[in-house]
N, CA, C and O atoms as CSV, one atom per row, in Angstrom:
chain,resi,resn,atom,element,x,y,z
A,1,UNK,N,N,287.801,117.957,167.228
A,1,UNK,CA,C,287.460,118.288,169.082
A,1,UNK,C,C,288.848,118.644,170.134
A,1,UNK,O,O,288.952,119.475,171.036
A,2,UNK,N,N,289.652,117.826,169.693
A,2,UNK,CA,C,290.872,117.213,170.199
A,2,UNK,C,C,291.938,118.852,170.369
A,2,UNK,O,O,292.219,119.458,171.403
A,3,UNK,N,N,292.221,119.094,169.293
A,3,UNK,CA,C,292.776,120.329,169.218
A,3,UNK,C,C,292.433,121.878,169.552
A,3,UNK,O,O,293.254,122.793,169.618
A,4,UNK,N,N,290.445,121.995,169.828
A,4,UNK,CA,C,290.707,122.679,170.247
A,4,UNK,C,C,290.696,122.942,171.974
A,4,UNK,O,O,290.983,123.942,172.632
A,5,UNK,N,N,290.178,121.420,172.420
A,5,UNK,CA,C,290.344,121.463,173.970
A,5,UNK,C,C,292.241,121.463,173.984
A,5,UNK,O,O,292.582,121.859,175.099
A,6,UNK,N,N,293.032,121.261,173.426
A,6,UNK,CA,C,294.145,121.514,173.708
A,6,UNK,C,C,294.677,122.674,173.540
A,6,UNK,O,O,295.767,122.830,174.092
A,7,UNK,N,N,294.023,124.024,172.625
A,7,UNK,CA,C,294.162,125.069,172.450
A,7,UNK,C,C,293.497,125.889,173.892
A,7,UNK,O,O,293.982,126.927,174.343
A,8,UNK,N,N,292.962,125.570,174.153
A,8,UNK,CA,C,291.995,125.735,175.789
A,8,UNK,C,C,293.156,125.675,177.061
A,8,UNK,O,O,293.579,126.445,177.922
A,9,UNK,N,N,293.344,124.553,176.708
A,9,UNK,CA,C,294.607,124.227,178.009
A,9,UNK,C,C,295.780,125.197,177.927
A,9,UNK,O,O,296.324,125.733,178.892
A,10,UNK,N,N,296.119,125.361,176.540
A,10,UNK,CA,C,297.072,126.127,176.258
A,10,UNK,C,C,296.834,127.444,176.921
A,10,UNK,O,O,297.491,127.660,177.939
A,11,UNK,N,N,296.053,128.300,176.533
A,11,UNK,CA,C,295.554,129.312,176.863
A,11,UNK,C,C,295.219,129.213,178.233
A,11,UNK,O,O,295.635,130.240,178.769
A,12,UNK,N,N,294.760,128.598,178.924
A,12,UNK,CA,C,294.681,128.734,180.332
A,12,UNK,C,C,295.983,128.469,181.467
A,12,UNK,O,O,296.154,129.036,182.546
A,13,UNK,N,N,296.865,127.348,180.784
A,13,UNK,CA,C,298.323,127.962,181.263
A,13,UNK,C,C,299.095,129.288,181.145
A,13,UNK,O,O,299.826,129.874,181.943
A,14,UNK,N,N,298.762,129.527,180.090
A,14,UNK,CA,C,299.517,130.935,179.787
A,14,UNK,C,C,298.854,132.223,180.411
A,14,UNK,O,O,299.563,133.203,180.637
A,15,UNK,N,N,297.310,132.237,180.733
A,15,UNK,CA,C,297.219,132.773,181.639
A,15,UNK,C,C,297.529,132.739,182.954
A,15,UNK,O,O,297.900,133.654,183.688
A,16,UNK,N,N,297.263,131.128,183.273
A,16,UNK,CA,C,297.739,131.180,184.808
A,16,UNK,C,C,299.204,131.722,185.008
A,16,UNK,O,O,299.443,132.256,186.092
A,17,UNK,N,N,300.209,131.638,184.069
A,17,UNK,CA,C,301.739,131.914,184.304
A,17,UNK,C,C,301.615,133.288,184.332
A,17,UNK,O,O,302.233,133.929,185.182
A,18,UNK,N,N,300.582,134.076,183.154
A,18,UNK,CA,C,300.329,135.467,183.459
A,18,UNK,C,C,300.155,135.828,185.152
A,18,UNK,O,O,300.932,136.389,185.924
A,19,UNK,N,N,299.511,135.556,185.252
A,19,UNK,CA,C,298.903,135.917,186.972
A,19,UNK,C,C,299.821,135.447,188.236
A,19,UNK,O,O,299.881,136.045,189.311
A,20,UNK,N,N,300.261,134.703,188.020
A,20,UNK,CA,C,301.809,134.166,188.995
A,20,UNK,C,C,302.872,135.049,188.977
A,20,UNK,O,O,303.569,135.334,189.951
A,21,UNK,N,N,302.996,135.519,187.745
A,21,UNK,CA,C,303.771,137.002,187.603
A,21,UNK,C,C,303.180,137.818,187.840
A,21,UNK,O,O,304.090,138.632,187.995
A,22,UNK,N,N,302.080,138.497,188.071
A,22,UNK,CA,C,301.131,139.546,188.858
A,22,UNK,C,C,301.196,139.202,190.369
A,22,UNK,O,O,301.358,140.198,191.074
A,23,UNK,N,N,301.119,138.178,190.941
A,23,UNK,CA,C,301.336,137.881,191.906
A,23,UNK,C,C,302.661,137.822,193.092
A,23,UNK,O,O,302.707,137.846,194.322
A,24,UNK,N,N,303.729,137.729,191.927
A,24,UNK,CA,C,304.661,137.875,192.408
A,24,UNK,C,C,305.122,139.252,192.320
A,24,UNK,O,O,305.717,139.679,193.310
A,25,UNK,N,N,304.966,140.019,191.340
A,25,UNK,CA,C,304.869,141.550,191.690
A,25,UNK,C,C,304.244,141.797,192.582
A,25,UNK,O,O,304.881,142.265,193.526
A,26,UNK,N,N,303.048,141.667,192.734
A,26,UNK,CA,C,301.977,142.154,193.984
A,26,UNK,C,C,303.392,141.947,195.561
A,26,UNK,O,O,303.737,142.730,196.447
A,27,UNK,N,N,303.795,140.602,195.236
A,27,UNK,CA,C,304.451,140.691,196.662
A,27,UNK,C,C,305.514,141.181,196.810
A,27,UNK,O,O,305.888,141.410,197.960
A,28,UNK,N,N,306.490,141.555,195.513
A,28,UNK,CA,C,307.620,142.193,195.747
A,28,UNK,C,C,307.265,143.785,196.335
A,28,UNK,O,O,307.840,144.611,197.045
A,29,UNK,N,N,306.086,143.697,195.664
A,29,UNK,CA,C,305.765,145.676,195.845
A,29,UNK,C,C,305.495,145.681,197.937
A,29,UNK,O,O,305.894,146.639,198.599
A,30,UNK,N,N,304.827,144.524,198.559
A,30,UNK,CA,C,304.139,144.612,199.241
A,30,UNK,C,C,305.182,144.551,200.227
A,30,UNK,O,O,304.958,145.044,201.333
A,31,UNK,N,N,306.485,143.919,199.938
A,31,UNK,CA,C,307.461,143.854,201.099
A,31,UNK,C,C,308.107,144.815,200.976
A,31,UNK,O,O,308.393,145.551,201.920
A,32,UNK,N,N,308.609,145.070,199.313
A,32,UNK,CA,C,309.455,146.643,199.312
A,32,UNK,C,C,308.584,147.996,199.428
A,32,UNK,O,O,309.122,149.079,199.196
A,33,UNK,N,N,307.422,147.919,199.739
A,33,UNK,CA,C,306.821,149.059,200.076
A,33,UNK,C,C,307.238,150.320,199.034
A,33,UNK,O,O,307.315,149.703,197.972
A,34,UNK,N,N,307.527,151.612,198.743
A,34,UNK,CA,C,308.031,152.005,199.956
A,34,UNK,C,C,306.678,152.946,200.951
A,34,UNK,O,O,306.895,152.795,202.154
A,35,UNK,N,N,305.918,153.476,200.785
A,35,UNK,CA,C,304.882,153.968,201.318
A,35,UNK,C,C,303.363,152.742,201.480
A,35,UNK,O,O,303.095,151.758,200.790
A,36,UNK,N,N,302.833,153.171,202.338
A,36,UNK,CA,C,301.735,152.236,203.113
A,36,UNK,C,C,300.864,151.767,201.758
A,36,UNK,O,O,300.441,150.676,201.376
A,37,UNK,N,N,300.789,153.542,201.057
A,37,UNK,CA,C,299.567,153.206,199.710
A,37,UNK,C,C,300.349,152.279,198.849
A,37,UNK,O,O,299.658,151.695,198.015
A,38,UNK,N,N,301.474,152.030,198.844
A,38,UNK,CA,C,302.050,151.004,197.650
A,38,UNK,C,C,301.574,149.413,198.274
A,38,UNK,O,O,301.078,148.447,197.694
A,39,UNK,N,N,301.906,149.597,199.491
A,39,UNK,CA,C,301.408,148.530,199.938
A,39,UNK,C,C,299.938,147.578,200.191
A,39,UNK,O,O,299.656,146.473,200.654
A,40,UNK,N,N,299.448,148.379,199.774
A,40,UNK,CA,C,297.787,148.537,199.841
A,40,UNK,C,C,297.193,148.465,198.529
A,40,UNK,O,O,296.070,147.981,198.669
A,41,UNK,N,N,297.379,148.668,197.571
A,41,UNK,CA,C,297.766,148.323,196.380
A,41,UNK,C,C,298.122,147.140,195.828
A,41,UNK,O,O,297.516,146.532,194.946
A,42,UNK,N,N,299.540,146.708,196.599
A,42,UNK,CA,C,299.699,145.379,196.423
A,42,UNK,C,C,298.862,144.440,196.950
A,42,UNK,O,O,298.775,143.338,196.409
A,43,UNK,N,N,298.091,144.773,198.151
A,43,UNK,CA,C,297.193,144.146,199.024
A,43,UNK,C,C,295.989,143.867,197.940
A,43,UNK,O,O,295.573,142.719,197.786
A,44,UNK,N,N,295.442,144.988,197.187
A,44,UNK,CA,C,294.394,144.680,196.248
A,44,UNK,C,C,295.228,143.922,195.165
A,44,UNK,O,O,294.576,143.038,194.608
A,45,UNK,N,N,296.366,144.046,194.787
A,45,UNK,CA,C,296.443,143.039,193.635
A,45,UNK,C,C,296.631,141.742,193.654
A,45,UNK,O,O,296.342,140.773,192.952
A,46,UNK,N,N,297.186,141.965,194.630
A,46,UNK,CA,C,297.142,140.222,195.163
A,46,UNK,C,C,296.185,139.354,195.405
A,46,UNK,O,O,296.244,138.136,195.236
A,47,UNK,N,N,294.885,140.273,195.987
A,47,UNK,CA,C,293.255,139.727,196.338
A,47,UNK,C,C,292.862,139.645,194.724
A,47,UNK,O,O,292.505,138.496,194.465
A,48,UNK,N,N,292.830,140.314,193.829
A,48,UNK,CA,C,292.438,140.192,192.817
A,48,UNK,C,C,292.883,139.193,191.767
A,48,UNK,O,O,292.120,138.594,191.010
A,49,UNK,N,N,294.731,139.036,191.820
A,49,UNK,CA,C,295.455,137.865,190.781
A,49,UNK,C,C,295.397,136.744,191.768
A,49,UNK,O,O,295.452,135.606,191.301
A,50,UNK,N,N,295.312,136.866,192.844
A,50,UNK,CA,C,294.945,135.327,193.477
A,50,UNK,C,C,293.589,134.727,193.308
A,50,UNK,O,O,293.324,133.525,193.301
A,51,UNK,N,N,292.667,135.856,193.154
A,51,UNK,CA,C,291.193,135.050,192.807
A,51,UNK,C,C,291.365,134.364,191.770
A,51,UNK,O,O,291.495,133.141,191.814
A,52,UNK,N,N,291.399,135.227,190.412
A,52,UNK,CA,C,291.931,135.270,189.082
A,52,UNK,C,C,292.898,133.780,189.252
A,52,UNK,O,O,292.426,132.876,188.562
A,53,UNK,N,N,293.435,133.608,189.590
A,53,UNK,CA,C,294.727,132.696,189.230
A,53,UNK,C,C,293.855,131.062,189.850
A,53,UNK,O,O,294.086,129.925,189.439
A,54,UNK,N,N,292.901,131.460,190.873
A,54,UNK,CA,C,292.138,129.991,191.419
A,54,UNK,C,C,291.210,129.727,190.499
A,54,UNK,O,O,291.016,128.538,190.245
A,55,UNK,N,N,290.526,130.615,189.878
A,55,UNK,CA,C,289.367,130.394,188.540
A,55,UNK,C,C,290.251,129.861,187.669
A,55,UNK,O,O,290.002,128.776,187.142
A,56,UNK,N,N,291.422,130.557,187.393
A,56,UNK,CA,C,291.646,129.882,186.021
A,56,UNK,C,C,291.965,128.108,186.554
A,56,UNK,O,O,291.457,127.034,186.232
A,57,UNK,N,N,292.877,128.444,187.347
A,57,UNK,CA,C,292.985,126.758,187.651
A,57,UNK,C,C,291.783,125.919,187.926
A,57,UNK,O,O,291.643,124.850,187.333
A,58,UNK,N,N,290.950,126.326,188.752
A,58,UNK,CA,C,289.460,125.280,188.703
A,58,UNK,C,C,289.216,124.692,187.070
A,58,UNK,O,O,289.086,123.513,186.740
A,59,UNK,N,N,289.199,125.801,186.256
A,59,UNK,CA,C,288.632,125.719,185.004
A,59,UNK,C,C,289.812,124.286,184.389
A,59,UNK,O,O,289.519,123.154,184.004
A,60,UNK,N,N,291.162,124.965,184.524
A,60,UNK,CA,C,292.294,124.051,184.018
A,60,UNK,C,C,292.176,122.565,184.459
A,60,UNK,O,O,292.241,121.578,183.726
A,61,UNK,N,N,291.993,122.603,185.783
A,61,UNK,CA,C,292.285,120.841,186.134
A,61,UNK,C,C,290.899,120.352,186.498
A,61,UNK,O,O,290.534,119.269,186.955
A,62,UNK,N,N,290.215,121.461,186.168
A,62,UNK,CA,C,288.217,121.112,186.472
A,62,UNK,C,C,288.342,120.385,187.857
A,62,UNK,O,O,288.103,119.213,188.149
A,63,UNK,N,N,288.692,121.202,188.454
A,63,UNK,CA,C,288.160,120.900,190.076
A,63,UNK,C,C,287.794,122.624,190.659
A,63,UNK,O,O,288.435,123.661,190.826
A,64,UNK,N,N,286.152,122.081,190.849
A,64,UNK,CA,C,284.859,123.179,191.336
A,64,UNK,C,C,285.287,123.811,192.528
A,64,UNK,O,O,285.098,125.011,192.727
A,65,UNK,N,N,285.949,122.935,193.462
A,65,UNK,CA,C,286.517,123.681,194.831
A,65,UNK,C,C,287.425,124.940,194.679
A,65,UNK,O,O,287.480,125.820,195.538
A,66,UNK,N,N,288.040,124.948,193.668
A,66,UNK,CA,C,289.143,126.000,193.907
A,66,UNK,C,C,288.384,127.489,193.531
A,66,UNK,O,O,289.023,128.527,193.702
A,67,UNK,N,N,286.914,127.530,192.981
A,67,UNK,CA,C,286.168,128.503,192.674
A,67,UNK,C,C,285.881,129.587,194.309
A,67,UNK,O,O,285.891,130.788,194.583
A,68,UNK,N,N,285.631,128.180,195.106
A,68,UNK,CA,C,285.424,128.504,196.487
A,68,UNK,C,C,286.585,129.442,196.977
A,68,UNK,O,O,286.656,130.641,197.248
A,69,UNK,N,N,287.469,128.383,196.977
A,69,UNK,CA,C,288.684,129.384,197.528
A,69,UNK,C,C,289.028,130.866,196.772
A,69,UNK,O,O,289.514,131.814,197.389
A,70,UNK,N,N,288.773,130.891,195.684
A,70,UNK,CA,C,288.830,132.379,194.959
A,70,UNK,C,C,287.831,133.326,195.625
A,70,UNK,O,O,287.884,134.556,195.619
A,71,UNK,N,N,286.696,132.364,196.333
A,71,UNK,CA,C,285.813,133.679,196.925
A,71,UNK,C,C,286.405,134.062,198.342
A,71,UNK,O,O,286.325,135.110,198.982
A,72,UNK,N,N,287.070,132.769,198.633
A,72,UNK,CA,C,287.999,133.117,200.427
A,72,UNK,C,C,288.904,134.124,200.002
A,72,UNK,O,O,288.935,135.055,200.807
A,73,UNK,N,N,289.600,134.259,199.089
A,73,UNK,CA,C,290.601,134.819,198.637
A,73,UNK,C,C,290.361,136.477,198.481
A,73,UNK,O,O,291.224,137.312,198.752
A,74,UNK,N,N,289.259,136.722,198.078
A,74,UNK,CA,C,288.390,137.881,197.578
A,74,UNK,C,C,288.082,138.423,199.072
A,74,UNK,O,O,288.484,139.531,199.428
A,75,UNK,N,N,287.456,137.698,199.793
A,75,UNK,CA,C,286.636,137.894,201.169
A,75,UNK,C,C,288.114,138.303,202.124
A,75,UNK,O,O,288.058,139.026,203.119
A,76,UNK,N,N,289.185,137.789,201.685
A,76,UNK,CA,C,290.122,138.063,203.020
A,76,UNK,C,C,290.743,139.435,202.595
A,76,UNK,O,O,290.833,140.438,203.303
A,77,UNK,N,N,291.232,139.252,201.050
A,77,UNK,CA,C,291.531,140.758,200.689
A,77,UNK,C,C,290.710,141.693,201.126
A,77,UNK,O,O,291.181,142.581,201.836
A,78,UNK,N,N,289.281,141.695,200.791
A,78,UNK,CA,C,288.617,143.330,201.150
A,78,UNK,C,C,288.774,143.087,202.778
A,78,UNK,O,O,288.766,144.164,203.374
A,79,UNK,N,N,288.873,142.275,203.393
A,79,UNK,CA,C,289.037,142.676,204.796
A,79,UNK,C,C,290.313,143.417,205.221
A,79,UNK,O,O,290.379,144.517,205.770
A,80,UNK,N,N,291.273,142.633,204.875
A,80,UNK,CA,C,292.940,143.518,205.108
A,80,UNK,C,C,292.390,144.836,204.639
A,80,UNK,O,O,292.208,145.689,205.508
A,81,UNK,N,N,292.078,145.146,203.312
A,81,UNK,CA,C,291.718,146.583,202.776
A,81,UNK,C,C,291.172,147.349,204.326
A,81,UNK,O,O,291.784,147.993,205.178
A,82,UNK,N,N,289.808,146.944,204.202
A,82,UNK,CA,C,289.255,147.776,205.541
A,82,UNK,C,C,290.360,147.975,206.397
A,82,UNK,O,O,291.115,148.939,206.519
A,83,UNK,N,N,290.301,146.603,207.111
A,83,UNK,CA,C,291.255,146.924,208.241
A,83,UNK,C,C,292.444,147.925,207.992
A,83,UNK,O,O,292.658,148.945,208.646
A,84,UNK,N,N,292.995,147.571,207.198
A,84,UNK,CA,C,294.105,148.462,206.548
A,84,UNK,C,C,293.582,149.883,207.009
A,84,UNK,O,O,294.004,150.444,208.021
A,85,UNK,N,N,292.585,150.430,206.132
A,85,UNK,CA,C,292.351,151.678,205.643
A,85,UNK,C,C,291.765,152.343,207.349
A,85,UNK,O,O,292.068,153.510,207.600
A,86,UNK,N,N,291.061,151.644,208.272
A,86,UNK,CA,C,290.477,151.743,209.314
A,86,UNK,C,C,291.509,151.995,209.852
A,86,UNK,O,O,291.379,153.151,210.253
A,87,UNK,N,N,292.719,151.542,210.189
A,87,UNK,CA,C,293.731,151.727,210.708
A,87,UNK,C,C,294.347,153.467,210.567
A,87,UNK,O,O,294.636,154.324,211.402
A,88,UNK,N,N,294.352,153.426,209.317
A,88,UNK,CA,C,295.642,154.639,208.733
A,88,UNK,C,C,294.640,155.794,209.453
A,88,UNK,O,O,295.175,156.630,210.181
A,89,UNK,N,N,293.240,155.828,209.247
A,89,UNK,CA,C,292.382,157.010,209.798
A,89,UNK,C,C,292.481,157.389,210.769
A,89,UNK,O,O,292.629,158.605,210.894
A,90,UNK,N,N,292.451,156.574,211.886
A,90,UNK,CA,C,292.682,156.765,213.134
A,90,UNK,C,C,294.299,157.690,213.419
A,90,UNK,O,O,294.666,157.953,214.565
């Protein structure tokens, strides 16, 4: 049973590393632009990748509160996208 748990921990760590790279790519795109659509896409990527990272960390570290943080990140990303699209319509 110990080998299976170690394999799961390795898989969760690898998934967290991949998600962290996605977040860094999203941050780069959000800062770099060049168009508003690129920035909006970056915010969506940051929201989903950030939430996924918190969910993976919640499982890897056995901290259920990180799932609540993931829900908050998704809610904030949704609000940012709605505000951004409403602002650009006007």
